[in-house]
N, C-alpha and C positions, 0 to 999 in steps of 0.2 A: 530668710532673705526677704527684704522689703520690696514691694512693687506688686505688679499684677502677675500672678502665677496660675498654674493649673488648678490650684486649690482655692483661688480667689485673690482678693486684694489684701496684702499684708502692709500695715501702716506703721510708719515710724512715729513714735510718741516723742515728746520733748526730751526726755532723758536719753532716748536712743539717738536723737539728732546731736545732742551735746557730746555723747560718747563717741560718735563717729567723727565729729570735728576734732575732738581731743586726739583720737587715733591718727587722723590725717595730719595734725600739727606735729606730732611726734615723728611721723614718717618723714616730714620735710625738715624739721629743725633738730631732730635727735630726741632721745628719750629724756634728756635732762631739761628740756624746755619747760618753763613754768606755765601750767594750764589751770591753776587754781583760780578761785574767784578774786584772789588778791593780786594776781599777776596780770600784766597788761594784755598778753595774748589770750589768757584765760577769759578776761572780761570781754575782749573783742569777739572771740568766737561765740560767746554766749549772747552777745548783743543782737545778732540776727537769727539765732536759733529758734526763737519764738515764731518769727515769720515763716520759717521753713516748716515748722511743726503745723502751723495754721494751713499751709498749702497741702500738707498730707491729709489733714482733716477735711479740707475741701474736696480733695480727690476721693476720700472715703464717702463723703456725702453724695457726690455725683455718682459713684459706683452703686451706693445703696438706693439711689432714686430709681433704679431699674428693678429693684427687688420689692415685690408687694408687701413683704413682711416688715420692711423698714421705710419704704417710701412714705412721704407725707405730702399733704396739700395737693398742689397742681400735679406733681409727679405721680402721686397715687391715682389721681383722676385719669391721667393718660394711660396708666397701666390697665386699670379695670375697664377702660373703653374697649380693649381688645376682646373682652368677654361680653360686650354689648351692655355694660353697666354705666350708669352715670350717678353721681352723688345725689342723694336726696336733699333738695333744698328744704328750708323750713316750710311746712305744710299745715294747713288748717285741719281740724277734724271734719269728717264727712258723715253726714246723716242721710238716710233714706227716709223721705217724708211721704206720708199718705195724706193727700189733700183731697177735699171733697167740696163740691159746689154745684150750682145750677148748671144744667145742660147748656153748652155753648158759651159758658163764661171763660174769660181768659185771665190768667195770672201772669204778670210780667216776670222776667228774670230779675235776679237780685232782690226779689221780694223778701221782706224781713219776717222771720218767725223767732219767737223767744220762748223762754221756759218759765213755768210757774215754780220750778224746783231749783233752778240754778240762775245765775246772772248772765249766762251766755246768750248771744244772738247768732242766728244762722241766716245765710242768704241763699236763696235758690240759685242753682247753677244754670237753669234754663227756664224759659217760659213754659206755661202749661195751658193747653186749650182743652176744655172739657167737651171734646167730641167723643165719638165711639171707637176710636183707635187706641189700642193698648190700655184697656180699662181694667181697674182692679176691683170695682164694685159699681153698682148702679141701682137706680130706682126707675121703674117704668110703670105705665098704666094704660089699659085699654081705653079708648076714647069714644068708640062707637059700638053699637050692638048690631051685627049683621051676620048673615049666614055665609060668611066667607072665611077663608083660612086666616088664622092668627099665627104668626111665627116669630120666635125669638131665637137668634143664633148667637152663641157664645163660643168663640173659637171654632172648633170642629163639632161642638155639641149643638144640635138643632132641636127645638121644642115647638111643636105645632098643635093647633087645636081648632077644629071647626065646630062652633057651638050649635046645639040643637035649637029648635023653636022654644021660645020662652026663656032663653038665656038672658042673663043680666051682666052688667059690668062686674058686679061682685062675683058671680059664678065663673066668669072668664078669668078674672084675676086669681080666683081660688084654684082653678084647674092648672094654671101655670105654676102656682106655688107648689102644688102636688107633684107635677112633673119634674120641676127643677130640684126638689128635695130628694128625688130618687137618684140623682147624680151624686157621686162621691166628691165632686169638685166644688160644689156650691151649696149654700143654704139660703132658702127663700122664706120670707115672712110677709104678712099683709099688714099694711098700716092705712088708716083712714078709709078702710073698706075696699078700695080698689087699687091701691098702689102696691106693686110687687117690689119688695126690697131684696135684692140679690147680692149676697156677700160671697166673695171667693174665699175658700178655705185656706188658700195661700195667696195673700195679696201681692206677692212678688212675681207670681205667674200671671202676667198681664195678657189679656185676650181682646181681640177685636169683636165688637158686638154690632148686630144689625137687627132690624125687625121689619115687619110689614107696616104699611102706613096707618093701619087702624090701631097701632100702639105708639104711644109717645113716651119720651124720656124726660124725667124730672131732675134727677140728680146723677152725678157721675163722680167717681173717685179714681185718682191716678197716683202713681208714685213719681217722685222727682228727687234728685239729689240736692243737698244743700251743704254749704261749707261754713264753718265757724268764722265769725268776723275776725277773730284773733288767730294767729298761727301758734302751733305748739301743742302740748299735751292737754287737750280740752276734753274732759270726760263728760258724756251726755247720756244718762241712762235711758232705757226705752220708755216710751209713752210720757216723756216729760217736755218735749217741744210741742206745746199746746196753745200758744198765744199767737194770733195773727198780728204782726206788727205793721204790715202795709195793708190798710183797709182796701178791699176790692169788693164792689157790689156783686153779690152772688157767690163769693167765697165763704163757705160756712165753717169748716173745721180743718185742723191740721194736727198731726201727731207723728211720732217716729216709732214704728212698730218694733224696731230693734235698736239696741244701743249704737251710738255713733262709733265709726271707726276712728280711733284716736289719732290725732295728728302728731307731729314731732318737730323738733328744732332741726337745724341743719345737721346732716349726718356727720358724725365724727370720723376721724381716720380709723379708729379702732372698729367701729361698727361697719364701715365700708369694707375693711379687710375681711371681717367675718362673713359679710354677704358675698364677697368675691369668692371666698372659700366654699360657700354653700351653693353657689349657682354655676357650677362648672358646666351643667347641661342646659343653660339658659336658652341657647339658640337651637337646641334639638327639639324634635316633635315626636309624639307618639310613643314615648317611653315613660316608665315610672319616674326615672330620674329627671326627665324633662318636666313632667307635671309638678314634681316636688320643687324643682329649682325655680320655676315660674311662680308657684304659690308662695314659697318662703320669701320671695323678693317683694311681695305686695306690701303696701303700707298697712301697718297695724297688725300684720300676721305674726304671731309669736311662736306658733308650733304647728307642724304639719306631719301627718303620717299618711302614706298612700298604700292601700292594700288592693291587690288584684287577684281575680279568680280566673284562671285560664281553663279550668275544668268545664265539662259539659253539664254539671249539676251545681246547685248552690253549695257553698263551702260551709265550714263550721261556724263562721261568723254571720251566716245568713246572706252573704253577698251573692247575688244571682250569677248564673253561668255567664262566662264571657263578658265580665263587667269589672269595674273597679270602684273603690270607694275612697275618697279623700276626706280625712278628718282634720279639720282646720280650726285652730283657736285664734280668735281675733280677725280683724280685717273686715272690709265691706263686702256684703254678700253678692252684690251685682258684679263688683270687680273680680271676685273669686270665680263666679260662674263664667264670666267672659274669659278668664285665664284658662279655665279647664276646657272650655270649648275650643280655644285656639291651640291647645296642645294635645288634646286627647286623640287617639287613633280613630279614623273614620269607621263608623259602623259598630263601635264598642259603646255599650251603655254605661251610664253613671248610676251610682246608688248612694243613698244617704237619707238622713232624717230632715233635710232641708232641700227644697226645690226652688229654683229661680228661673224665670223665663227670660231668654235672650233672643236676639235676632241675628242671623248670619249676614254675610255680605250681600246676599240676594234679597234680604228682607224677610226671610222665612223664619217662623218662630220655632224655638227649641226649648225644652225644659232640661235644665242641668241640675243634677242632684249631688249633694255632698253632705257631710255630717258635721254638725257642731258638737263638740265633746260634751258628754254628760258628766257632771262632777259627782264623784262618789265620796261621801263624807266618811272619814275614818274616825272611829271612836276608840279611845284608849283609857285604860285604868292603870295607873302607875303607883305602886306602893314603895315608899322610900323610908329609910331610917337613918339616924345620925351615924357618922363614923365613930369609931371608938373614942370615948372621952370628948366627943364633939357635940355641937349643936347645929341645927339647920336654920339658916337665915330666913327671915320672914318673907322675902320675895323670891324664894327658891322656886316655888311652883310657877310663878310668872316667867322666870328665866327659862325653865324647862319648856313651857309652852312656846315661848319665843324661839328657842333653839329648834324645836320640832317644826314650827311654821316656816322658818327660813330653810330648813333641810328639805321640806316638801317642795317649796318653790324652786329650789336649785336642782333637785334630783329627779322629780317625777314629771314625766310628760305623757302624751297620749299613749294609752295601752300598757303602761308600766305597772307591773304588780308591786304591791307593798311587801317587801321582804322583811319578815319579822325580826331576824337577828340584826339587821343593819340599823334598826331604830335605837339600839343602845348607844351608837356613836354620837348622835346629837344630844341624847339625854345625858351621857357621861361628859359632855363638853362643859356642863355646869358642875362645879365642884361643891364639896361639903356634905355629901351624903352617899349612901350606897343603895342600889336598886334591889329591893326584896322580890318584886314580881312585876311583870308587865304582861298585860293582855290587850289584844286589839281585835277589831272586827268592823264590819260595815254598818252595824247597828249597835246600840247600847245593850241589847239583849243577846248578842251573839259573839261575845268576847271570848278569845281563846289565845293560844300561844302559837298559832300557825300564821303563815303569810296570807294576805288578802289578794285574791285573784281579781284583776281589773280587766274589763272587756276591751276589745280593740278600739272602741269609740268612747272610752271613758278616761277620766283623769282623777287620780286620787287627790283628795283635798282634806284639809284639816282646819277645824275651827276651835277657838278657845273654849267654847262651851262644851265641846265634845271630848276634852281631855280632862280627866279627873285624877288629880295628884293627891294621894292619901299619905299623910305623914304618920308613920308608926312610931311608937315611943322607943 
């Protein structure tokens, strides 16, 4: 039965419309009425059948516009809005820059930086003022010798020194170098005799700095976001944005400590449907699903795994008690940290190999930890021989490596073990040979016939130079 039923919309196609009209004509004029394409009535009933079939297709399109699996364009935009989603418009790549310059120098917004390795240009998203708020490194120097307290405060860490008689600027600077190097968060060195160069072990954990008046500041480093001048997939490796394109007196250096979060073109209907499917918990808070949904929806994030430890002791993965660890491939580190802060349960700590400093709505600093996946190189040795009465093509080894590379990209994500037996599938997708033996391992000296176990924060990876295809006679 055509029409809207309890099972959905059943649509009449053109042939169904013609058959119904023929049946109706016979009911009215008798079974002997001529309804072929050569008869007048037959031609007449077919003349408007196409328009009726078009109306049925229009009804089907309207019906499907409420189904996210079939809706397109603006209709799909309206559906995903109920989940708090909007379609990603074309976006530039975003890099986090580490800029350094003279104390109290200002860099304007939209300042240009470029790369000595690529042709791309990036523009800073905000202005930078080299004061002592949210600093990533600095250079300071004692300027007087007096029997008073000298103090440098870096976040919650305070370093003090009251010099004895006979002290010099060199000895005061040396004492601060010694004290600061005792901390696990910073590294201090001396330059030009009296200048204390303080580097943060994690430049993304910015801290406010202050000192007593007998210490002055020479240089300051801060982080700032910058967007590529062009939108789309703009790759920018780490430490390659190193040319200042907008000259500013007192601005010394620029670099990007991590690779840029790659931008994208306008989100397609297919990609939006997938994101809608994966973000069912987007508006939730405090659950693993909520953390996952918000992270997977960030620009540039390609893979996410969230592990939680509810026990009172560290678990087998080394995740501390009452904490969780998000392992994230891709995306901007600061955006990731802000997303975790906005969705994590209050009082629950984060864990990982990357820490980023953020500030809450009250301006209080917090350090958010998550993990960047470690890539585990998989080594293989494959012995093949010709099939009976056959020969092996010259490019067979290249085809095998390509098949394995595509298989790894499509199959393995964070924490997935490499199952030995399944590797025969991509290898055998290349024809013209038989596999005599296959051994795999995490190193070239540990090959075997067992699966490779991958840690919770690792991703199995394969490179051409690590696959050795040996052709037996």
